[in-house]
Each structure stands twice: as C-alpha cells, then as structure tokens.
C-alpha beads as a LAMMPS data file, in Angstrom:
LAMMPS data file: protein, C-alpha beads

72 atoms
71 bonds

1 atom types
1 bond types

-500.0 500.0 xlo xhi
-500.0 500.0 ylo yhi
-500.0 500.0 zlo zhi

Masses

1 110.0

Atoms # bond

1 1 1 0.102 0.000 0.119
2 1 1 2.754 2.279 0.872
3 1 1 4.359 1.794 -2.808
4 1 1 1.129 2.870 -4.425
5 1 1 0.876 6.044 -2.173
6 1 1 4.265 6.815 -2.906
7 1 1 3.846 6.405 -6.562
8 1 1 0.925 8.613 -6.837
9 1 1 2.526 11.308 -4.370
10 1 1 5.448 11.211 -6.856
11 1 1 3.591 11.410 -10.062
12 1 1 0.782 13.663 -8.940
13 1 1 1.059 17.280 -7.932
14 1 1 1.560 16.648 -4.160
15 1 1 -0.768 19.585 -3.077
16 1 1 -2.424 17.609 -0.385
17 1 1 0.900 16.385 1.094
18 1 1 2.379 19.933 0.988
19 1 1 -0.659 21.313 2.967
20 1 1 -0.302 18.394 5.527
21 1 1 3.261 19.207 5.905
22 1 1 2.579 22.938 6.491
23 1 1 -0.193 22.351 8.676
24 1 1 0.904 19.169 10.622
25 1 1 -2.071 17.285 9.517
26 1 1 -1.935 13.859 7.834
27 1 1 -2.269 14.026 3.976
28 1 1 -4.658 11.349 4.017
29 1 1 -7.203 13.295 5.996
30 1 1 -6.838 16.365 3.684
31 1 1 -7.490 14.360 0.658
32 1 1 -10.628 12.803 2.371
33 1 1 -11.821 16.418 3.111
34 1 1 -11.065 17.414 -0.160
35 1 1 -12.943 14.555 -1.678
36 1 1 -16.032 15.413 0.745
37 1 1 -16.069 18.946 -0.103
38 1 1 -15.733 18.349 -3.960
39 1 1 -19.005 16.389 -3.825
40 1 1 -20.932 18.861 -1.469
41 1 1 -19.791 21.833 -3.890
42 1 1 -20.269 19.948 -6.919
43 1 1 -16.421 19.953 -7.927
44 1 1 -15.480 23.718 -7.194
45 1 1 -12.320 22.765 -5.199
46 1 1 -10.908 20.962 -8.252
47 1 1 -10.087 24.623 -9.519
48 1 1 -8.593 25.580 -6.262
49 1 1 -6.613 22.474 -6.349
50 1 1 -5.335 23.098 -9.979
51 1 1 -4.314 26.626 -9.025
52 1 1 -2.301 25.374 -5.977
53 1 1 -0.626 22.777 -8.083
54 1 1 0.158 25.484 -10.719
55 1 1 1.698 27.831 -7.835
56 1 1 3.865 24.953 -6.425
57 1 1 5.305 24.048 -9.854
58 1 1 6.110 27.621 -10.793
59 1 1 7.550 28.168 -7.373
60 1 1 9.896 25.237 -7.866
61 1 1 10.574 26.353 -11.312
62 1 1 11.535 29.720 -10.192
63 1 1 13.649 28.394 -7.392
64 1 1 15.731 26.303 -9.796
65 1 1 16.161 29.224 -12.067
66 1 1 17.521 31.673 -9.506
67 1 1 20.137 28.725 -8.626
68 1 1 21.221 28.719 -11.944
69 1 1 21.569 32.457 -12.203
70 1 1 23.508 32.419 -8.861
71 1 1 25.707 29.592 -10.074
72 1 1 27.072 31.732 -13.119

Bonds

1 1 1 2
2 1 2 3
3 1 3 4
4 1 4 5
5 1 5 6
6 1 6 7
7 1 7 8
8 1 8 9
9 1 9 10
10 1 10 11
11 1 11 12
12 1 12 13
13 1 13 14
14 1 14 15
15 1 15 16
16 1 16 17
17 1 17 18
18 1 18 19
19 1 19 20
20 1 20 21
21 1 21 22
22 1 22 23
23 1 23 24
24 1 24 25
25 1 25 26
26 1 26 27
27 1 27 28
28 1 28 29
29 1 29 30
30 1 30 31
31 1 31 32
32 1 32 33
33 1 33 34
34 1 34 35
35 1 35 36
36 1 36 37
37 1 37 38
38 1 38 39
39 1 39 40
40 1 40 41
41 1 41 42
42 1 42 43
43 1 43 44
44 1 44 45
45 1 45 46
46 1 46 47
47 1 47 48
48 1 48 49
49 1 49 50
50 1 50 51
51 1 51 52
52 1 52 53
53 1 53 54
54 1 54 55
55 1 55 56
56 1 56 57
57 1 57 58
58 1 58 59
59 1 59 60
60 1 60 61
61 1 61 62
62 1 62 63
63 1 63 64
64 1 64 65
65 1 65 66
66 1 66 67
67 1 67 68
68 1 68 69
69 1 69 70
70 1 70 71
71 1 71 72
C-alpha cells in the first residue's frame, strides 16, 4: 500500500501532502476532506487544487532558475 501511495505522491502534484506538511495534519485526512467538499460543492475545489498545483510547480521552477543564475 505504501508503494501505491508513494507512486501517486511522486507522479501527482502533491498539493495535499504539502498542505499536510505545513499544517501538521496527515495528507490522508486532507485528501478525504477534499473529496467530501468536492462532492458537496459540485467540484469547485478542483479549480482551487489546480491553481495550487500550478503555483507549486512555478515556485519550484523559479527556485531552480534562481539557483542557475546565482551559479553563473
């Protein structure tokens, strides 16, 4: 089971895991909450999830870009 979770965390965006690390809450409970809220609000949190995923990828990209520039 841990291999499956690791696979999805590595290949997915990892938004729930990052929020869990920041808040000190398990990522499983955040995922379940996200699923429940998505059903209740007819999927609107999916937009928020995608925005957070985009933000995390851009932040990592900018951090990498800064390191390249500082290395020159």
